[in-house]
C-alpha positions in Angstrom: -34.0 -23.2 21.3 -32.2 -20.7 19.2 -33.7 -17.9 20.7 -32.7 -19.2 24.1 -29.2 -19.8 22.9 -28.8 -16.2 21.8 -30.3 -14.8 25.1 -27.8 -16.8 27.2 -24.8 -16.0 25.0 -25.9 -12.2 25.3 -26.2 -12.3 29.1 -22.9 -14.0 29.6 -21.1 -11.5 27.5 -23.2 -8.9 29.5 -21.8 -10.4 32.9 -18.3 -10.7 31.5 -18.3 -6.9 30.5 -19.7 -6.1 33.9 -17.0 -8.1 35.7 -14.3 -6.4 33.6 -15.9 -3.0 34.5 -15.8 -3.8 38.2 -12.2 -4.9 37.9 -11.2 -1.6 36.1 -13.0 0.6 38.4 -11.3 -1.2 41.3 -7.9 -0.7 39.6 -8.3 2.9 39.5 -9.4 3.0 43.1 -13.0 3.9 42.2 -14.7 2.0 45.0 -18.3 2.3 43.6 -20.7 -0.1 45.1 -23.2 0.2 42.0 -21.2 0.2 38.7 -24.6 0.8 37.1 -24.6 4.1 38.3 -21.4 5.1 36.3 -21.9 7.2 33.2 -19.5 7.0 30.2 -20.3 9.3 27.2 -23.4 10.6 28.7 -24.7 6.8 28.9 -25.1 4.2 31.7 -21.9 2.1 31.5 -24.1 -1.0 31.7 -25.3 -0.2 28.0 -21.7 -1.0 27.0 -21.1 -4.1 29.1 -21.3 -6.6 26.2 -19.0 -4.4 24.0 -16.4 -4.1 27.0 -16.3 -8.0 27.0 -15.7 -8.1 23.2 -13.1 -5.5 23.2 -11.0 -7.3 26.0 -11.2 -10.7 24.7 -11.0 -10.0 21.2 -7.7 -8.4 21.9 -6.5 -11.1 24.2 -7.3 -13.6 21.5 -5.4 -11.5 18.9 -2.3 -11.2 21.2 -2.2 -14.6 22.3 -2.3 -16.0 18.5 1.2 -14.6 18.2 2.3 -17.4 20.3 -0.5 -20.0 20.5 -3.3 -21.2 18.3 -6.7 -20.7 19.7 -7.2 -24.5 20.0 -4.1 -24.4 22.2 -5.3 -21.6 24.3 -8.9 -22.6 24.6 -8.7 -23.7 28.3 -7.0 -20.5 29.3 -9.8 -18.3 27.4 -12.5 -20.4 29.1 -11.0 -19.8 32.5 -10.6 -16.0 31.9 -14.2 -15.8 30.6 -15.5 -17.6 33.6 -13.5 -15.5 36.0 -14.8 -12.3 34.4 -18.3 -13.4 35.2 -17.5 -14.6 38.7 -16.2 -11.0 39.6 -19.8 -10.0 39.4 -20.3 -11.6 42.9 -18.3 -8.8 44.3 -20.9 -6.2 43.4 -24.6 -6.8 43.3 -26.6 -5.9 40.1 -28.3 -2.4 40.8 -31.3 -1.7 38.6 -32.7 1.9 38.7 -35.4 1.4 36.0 -36.4 -2.2 36.1 -38.7 -2.1 32.9 -36.0 -0.4 30.9 -33.5 -2.9 32.1 -35.8 -6.1 31.3 -36.7 -4.5 27.9 -33.2 -3.8 26.9 -31.5 -7.1 28.1 -34.6 -9.4 27.4 -37.3 -8.2 25.0 -34.8 -6.6 22.3 -32.6 -9.8 22.3 -35.5 -12.0 22.0 -36.8 -10.4 19.2 -33.4 -10.2 17.3 -32.8 -13.8 17.8 -35.5 -14.7 15.4 -33.2 -13.3 12.6 -31.1 -16.7 12.8 -33.9 -18.7 11.1 -33.4 -19.1 7.4 -30.2 -17.3 7.5 -27.0 -18.6 5.7 -23.4 -18.1 5.4 -22.2 -15.3 3.2 -20.2 -16.1 0.0 -17.1 -14.1 1.5 -17.3 -16.6 4.5 -16.5 -19.3 2.2 -13.9 -17.3 0.3 -11.9 -16.1 3.0 -13.4 -15.2 6.6 -14.0 -19.0 7.6 -10.6 -20.1 5.9 -8.8 -17.4 7.9 -10.4 -18.2 11.2 -9.5 -21.8 10.7 -5.8 -20.9 10.6 -6.2 -18.8 13.7 -7.8 -21.7 15.4 -5.1 -24.2 14.4 -1.8 -22.2 14.2 0.0 -19.3 15.8 0.6 -16.5 13.3 1.9 -17.6 10.0 4.5 -15.3 8.2 3.3 -14.5 4.7 -0.2 -15.9 5.1 -1.4 -13.3 2.7 0.7 -14.8 0.0 -1.7 -17.9 0.3 -4.8 -15.4 -0.1 -4.4 -11.8 -0.3 -7.6 -11.1 1.4 -6.1 -12.7 4.6 -4.4 -9.3 4.8 -7.6 -7.8 5.6 -7.7 -10.0 8.7 -10.3 -8.3 11.0 -10.8 -8.5 14.8 -14.0 -10.1 13.6 -12.1 -13.2 12.6 -10.3 -13.6 15.9 -13.8 -13.1 17.9 -15.3 -15.5 15.5 -12.5 -18.1 15.6 -13.6 -19.2 19.2 -17.4 -19.3 18.3 -17.3 -22.2 16.1 -19.3 -25.2 17.8 -18.3 -28.3 15.9 -19.6 -27.8 12.4 -22.3 -25.1 13.3 -21.6 -21.3 12.8 -24.7 -20.2 14.9 -22.6 -18.1 17.0 -21.0 -16.0 14.4 -24.6 -14.6 13.8 -25.1 -14.1 17.5 -21.8 -12.2 17.5 -23.4 -9.8 14.9 -26.6 -9.4 17.1 -24.7 -8.1 19.9 -24.2 -4.8 17.9 -28.0 -4.7 17.1 -28.7 -5.0 20.6 -26.1 -2.3 21.5 -27.7 0.1 19.1 -31.2 -0.4 20.2 -30.3 -0.3 23.8 -28.4 3.0 23.2 -31.4 4.8 21.5 -33.8 3.1 24.2 -31.8 4.5 27.1 -31.6 8.1 25.5 -35.2 8.4 24.4 -36.6 7.0 27.6 -34.2 9.1 29.8 -35.7 12.0 28.2 -33.0 14.7 28.7 -33.8 17.1 26.0 -30.4 17.0 24.5 -28.9 15.9 21.0 -28.6 12.3 22.1 -32.3 12.4 23.0 -33.3 14.1 19.7 -31.2 12.2 17.3 -32.2 8.8 19.1 -36.0 9.6 18.5 -35.4 10.6 15.0 -33.5 7.5 14.3 -36.3 5.5 15.7 -38.7 7.1 13.2 -36.0 6.5 10.5 -35.8 2.8 11.4 -39.6 2.4 10.9 -39.2 4.1 7.4 -36.9 1.5 6.4 -39.7 -0.9 6.0 -41.8 1.1 3.5 -40.8 2.6 0.1 -39.8 1.7 -3.4 -39.1 -1.9 -4.0 -40.2 -2.8 -0.6 -38.2 -0.3 1.3 -34.6 -0.4 2.5 -33.3 3.2 3.0 -29.8 2.4 4.5 -30.7 1.6 8.1 -28.7 -1.3 9.8 -30.1 -4.6 8.6 -29.7 -8.4 9.0 -26.9 -9.5 6.6 -25.8 -13.1 5.8 -23.3 -14.5 8.3 -19.8 -13.3 8.3 -20.0 -9.7 7.6 -18.9 -7.0 10.0 -20.5 -4.0 8.5 -23.3 -3.6 11.0 -20.8 -3.8 13.9 -18.6 -1.0 12.3 -21.6 1.1 11.5 -23.1 0.9 15.1 -19.8 1.8 16.7 -19.1 4.6 14.4 -22.5 6.1 15.0 -22.4 5.8 18.9 -18.8 7.1 19.3 -19.6 9.8 16.8 -22.9 11.1 18.2 -21.7 10.9 21.9 -18.6 12.8 21.2 -20.8 15.4 19.3 -22.8 15.8 22.3 -19.6 16.3 24.5 -18.4 18.8 22.0 -21.5 20.7 22.1 -21.8 20.8 26.0 -17.9 21.8 26.0 -17.7 19.1 28.5 -14.2 17.3 28.6 -13.8 14.1 30.7 -10.8 12.0 30.6 -12.8 8.9 31.1 -14.9 9.6 28.1 -12.0 10.3 26.0 -10.1 7.2 26.8 -13.3 5.1 26.2 -13.7 6.8 23.0 -10.1 5.9 21.9 -10.5 2.5 23.1 -13.6 1.9 20.9 -12.1 3.8 17.9 -9.1 1.3 18.0 -11.4 -1.6 18.2 -13.5 -0.3 15.3 -10.4 0.1 13.2 -9.3 -3.3 14.0 -12.8 -4.6 12.7 -12.5 -2.6 9.6 -10.1 0.2 8.4 -13.0 2.5 8.0 -13.1 2.9 11.6 -10.2 5.3 11.4 -12.7 7.9 10.9 -13.2 7.8 14.7 -9.8 8.9 15.5 -10.6 12.2 13.9 -13.7 12.6 16.2 -11.5 11.9 19.2 -8.7 14.3 18.1 -11.5 17.2 17.5 -13.0 16.3 20.9 -9.6 16.6 22.6 -8.4 19.7 20.8 -11.7 21.5 21.5 -11.3 21.0 25.1 -7.6 21.3 25.6 -7.9 24.6 27.5 -9.9 22.7 30.1 -7.1 20.3 31.0 -5.0 21.4 33.8 -3.5 18.1 34.6 -3.2 14.5 33.1 -4.2 11.9 35.5 -2.0 8.6 35.6 -4.9 6.5 34.1 -4.7 8.5 30.8 -1.1 7.6 30.4 -1.8 3.8 31.3 -4.8 3.4 28.9 -3.4 5.5 26.1 -0.4 3.4 26.4 -2.4 0.2 26.2 -4.1 1.5 23.0 -0.7 2.6 21.4 0.5 -0.9 22.3 -2.6 -2.6 20.7 -2.3 -0.4 17.6 1.5 -1.2 17.3 0.8 -4.9 17.8 -1.9 -5.0 15.0 0.3 -3.1 12.6 3.1 -5.9 13.4 0.4 -8.6 12.7 -0.4 -6.9 9.5 3.2 -6.7 8.6 3.8 -10.5 9.4 0.8 -11.7 7.4 0.8 -9.3 4.5 4.1 -7.3 4.7 1.9 -4.1 5.0 1.6 -2.2 8.2 -1.9 -1.0 7.3 -3.4 -3.2 4.6 -4.2 -2.5 1.9 -2.4 0.7 1.8 0.4 0.3 -0.6 2.6 3.2 1.1 2.7 1.2 4.3 4.2 -2.1 2.6 7.7 -3.2 2.9 8.5 -4.6 -0.6 11.9 -6.2 0.4 10.4 -8.7 3.0 10.8 -12.3 1.6 7.1 -12.9 2.2 6.0 -9.6 0.4 3.1 -10.0 -2.1 3.3 -6.6 -3.4 2.9 -7.4 -7.0 -0.5 -8.9 -6.5 -1.4 -6.1 -4.1 -0.4 -3.6 -6.6 -2.5 -5.3 -9.4 -5.5 -5.5 -7.0 -5.3 -1.8 -6.2 -5.3 -0.9 -9.8 -8.5 -2.8 -10.3 -10.1 -0.4 -8.0 -10.2 1.9 -10.9 -13.2 0.1 -12.3 -14.8 -0.1 -8.7 -18.0 2.1 -8.8 -18.1 2.8 -5.0 -15.2 5.2 -4.8 -14.8 8.5 -6.4 -11.7 9.0 -9.0 -10.5 12.6 -9.4 -9.7 11.9 -13.1 -13.4 11.1 -13.9 -16.2 13.3 -14.5 -18.2 13.7 -11.2 -21.7 13.5 -13.0 -20.7 10.3 -15.0 -19.3 8.5 -11.7 -22.5 9.5 -10.0 -24.8 7.7 -12.6 -22.3 4.7 -12.5 -22.5 4.7 -8.7 -26.3 5.0 -8.7 -26.6 1.9 -10.9 -24.4 -0.2 -8.9 -25.5 -2.8 -6.5 -28.8 -1.9 -4.8 -28.2 1.8 -4.8 -30.9 2.4 -7.3 -33.2 1.0 -4.5 -31.6 2.5 -1.4 -30.7 5.9 -2.6 -34.2 6.9 -3.5 -35.7 5.4 -0.2 -32.8 7.2 1.9 -33.9 10.6 0.1 -37.5 10.0 0.6 -37.1 9.1 4.3 -34.6 12.1 4.7 -37.3 14.4 3.5 -39.9 12.8 5.8 -37.5 13.1 8.8 -36.8 16.8 7.9 -40.4 17.7 8.1 -41.2 15.7 11.1 -38.3 17.2 12.9 -39.5 20.8 12.1 -43.0 19.9 13.2 -42.2 18.1 16.4 -39.2 20.2 17.6 -38.4 23.9 18.1 -34.8 24.9 16.9 -32.0 27.2 18.0 -31.0 29.6 15.4 -27.3 30.3 16.8 -24.5 28.2 15.5 -21.6 28.4 17.9 -18.0 27.3 17.0 -18.6 23.8 18.6 -21.3 22.9 16.2 -18.9 24.2 13.3 -16.6 21.5 14.4 -19.2 19.0 14.3 -20.0 19.9 10.8 -16.3 19.9 9.8 -16.1 16.3 11.0 -19.2 15.2 9.3 -17.9 16.5 5.8 -14.5 15.2 6.3 -15.9 11.7 7.2 -18.2 11.9 4.1 -15.2 12.8 2.0 -13.2 9.9 3.5 -15.9 7.5 2.6 -16.1 9.1 -1.0 -12.7 8.2 -1.7 -12.4 4.9 -0.1 -15.8 3.2 0.1 -18.9 5.3 -0.7 -21.1 1.9 -0.4 -24.1 2.1 1.9 -23.2 -1.2 3.9 -19.4 0.4 4.4 -21.4 3.6 5.6 -24.1 2.4 7.9 -22.7 4.7 10.7 -22.5 7.8 8.6 -25.9 7.1 7.1 -27.4 7.0 10.5 -25.1 10.0 11.5 -26.6 12.1 8.5 -30.1 11.6 9.9 -29.1 12.5 13.4 -27.5 15.7 12.1 -30.9 17.1 11.4 -31.5 17.4 15.1 -28.3 19.2 15.8 -29.9 22.6 16.4 -33.1 21.2 18.3 -33.9 22.9 21.3 -37.1 21.3 22.8 -40.4 19.4 22.0 -43.2 21.6 20.8 -45.9 21.6 23.3 -48.6 19.9 20.9 -46.0 17.0 20.2 -45.5 16.2 24.1 -47.9 13.2 24.0 -45.7 11.4 21.4 -43.2 10.9 24.2 -45.3 9.1 26.6 -43.3 6.1 27.5 -46.0 3.6 26.5 -45.9 5.0 22.9 -42.1 5.1 23.0 -41.5 1.5 24.1 -44.2 0.4 21.6 -42.5 2.0 18.7 -39.1 0.6 19.5 -40.8 -2.9 20.0 -42.2 -2.4 16.4 -38.9 -1.3 15.1 -37.0 -4.2 16.6 -39.6 -6.7 15.5 -39.1 -5.6 11.9 -35.4 -6.0 12.0 -35.6 -10.0 11.3 -36.8 -10.6 7.8 -40.2 -12.1 7.4 -38.9 -15.5 6.1 -37.2 -15.9 9.6 -40.6 -15.6 11.3 -42.3 -17.8 8.9 -39.4 -20.4 9.3 -40.0 -20.3 13.0 -43.7 -20.7 12.8 -43.5 -23.5 10.5 -40.7 -25.4 12.5 -41.2 -24.0 16.3 -39.5 -27.1 17.8 -36.6 -27.6 15.5 -33.1 -26.2 16.2 -31.8 -24.1 13.2 -28.2 -24.9 12.4 -25.8 -22.7 10.2 -23.6 -25.2 8.5 -21.6 -25.4 5.3 -24.0 -26.9 2.6 -21.6 -26.7 -0.2 -19.5 -29.6 -1.4 -16.0 -28.6 -1.8 -14.1 -30.2 -4.6 -10.3 -30.2 -4.1 -7.6 -30.5 -6.6 -4.0 -31.1 -5.6 -1.8 -27.9 -6.0 1.8 -28.0 -7.4 2.8 -26.7 -3.8 1.2 -26.7 -0.6 -2.3 -28.0 -0.2 -5.2 -28.4 -2.5 -7.2 -25.8 -4.5 -11.0 -25.6 -4.7 -12.8 -25.7 -8.0 -15.5 -23.3 -6.6 -13.0 -20.8 -5.2 -14.5 -21.4 -1.8 -12.8 -23.4 1.2 -15.1 -22.6 4.1 -13.8 -24.8 6.9 -11.8 -27.2 4.8 -8.2 -27.7 6.0 -5.3 -27.4 3.6 -7.4 -25.7 0.9 -6.7 -22.7 -1.2 -9.1 -20.7 -3.3 -7.0 -20.7 -6.3 -3.9 -22.5 -7.8 -0.9 -21.9 -5.9 2.9 -22.7 -6.0 3.6 -22.1 -2.4 5.4 -24.2 0.4 4.6 -23.8 4.1 8.2 -24.3 5.8 9.8 -23.5 9.1 10.9 -20.0 9.6 12.6 -19.5 13.0 11.7 -20.7 16.4 8.8 -23.0 15.5 7.1 -20.4 13.3 6.2 -21.0 9.7 6.3 -19.1 6.7 4.5 -19.3 3.2 7.3 -18.9 0.5 7.3 -19.6 -3.2 8.2 -23.1 -4.2 11.6 -23.5 -5.7 
């Protein structure tokens, strides 16, 4: 039952994204009878249908929350989603490679859907993810919500998307949302390996397929930094997949010196969306800038759609900054330099205290610290002692296999130097702000892909490896190994039982001096009028039916 639930959810998102794509193409007077023949970023547009749906509806939910709660807007959202699906009637689905289409849109989602069994909510879901989604569901935007809980200032696009996916007291669809990005990643590499154009996207996709298999062997049982199933509520995989795909596709465009306005606009849109999910997505803006500047000589005129789409992205970015300002008093939370301390709902003192505590956080480098000492501290933090050695071993294997299977070009042109500059700046960015493997999934994958940057062709003795039966078998095994062993065991032991993700922890509430009650466990989950810690705040009218959290007098 869970498996069917995810497949239906995935296909509805697929059809919604296809309908929105048809609408966009028609709006730009591109009367294309077969949208599936359209290419974007050297990839079939159909690979991105689900993400197009998430980008559109995520931003629609975010914008409408300025004036309505999601519960108040529910009927409108359902109608729009249904309409986006009905648009598909206008253009029949065109499938050029039926086997690949079925494999991508049926087999991969089916295998990934087993990961729901035995999964549970992440601790952070109880701390601030679900509580913030609860506010979005029940109230329009609240001024100073960050005073109630500073982590509401980190409000992600994931919270807006997740807020519409609660089914009564079940949170299964929050996991299904995450699986959409796993399907996107494996669909992307499947497309580029089976298309077999001998370019960077082909070489890197094959090498990453091997890397994914190596993730399952190694010290302490494996885990080399490849994307993995997490407990429910974290957006790390979503950010990682988007950073990887936008990066490698723009790298291919930079290498080919092939500028296309549609590709650039789509990249900027995905970069904005990634930034909305997590601030680390900002690294993609650098990739977009490099791509644009590298090709500026090719640009003779700017089409109207460029101005239109860029204006939408700029509007979204400004609206997102205003949302941050209303919630946290910062334009880009948690960057202190963007905060306005004079706002009456400012929580700058607490933010400053939290920022200073980062000095003890081992996942970002401080220039006042000995680099060797920091490296030792970083290596011993979290699961780095397991994942870093496995990553290095996997990288060594990848390096050797890449030399055995492929031939290389010796020349390094200006375009490839730009690629290396982007990669190094990106690494430095993460080093300063979050050198943590789960924050860096995208750049971990990109670091592996970079080994193939100078690949030229497949060696004659290795051609048999790229037989489609072998390729599809390897992809099948890779996807099959993504769900954890206990998920398959749970399903086999309980094949007819619907597995439900629910809050299993009892919440003990104690009355605050001000608004609401505080939880003795510091977790609120989906409990209303709950705070994680003691507070002395009041929720009072502000203006025009808006509410504000302010210190109790």
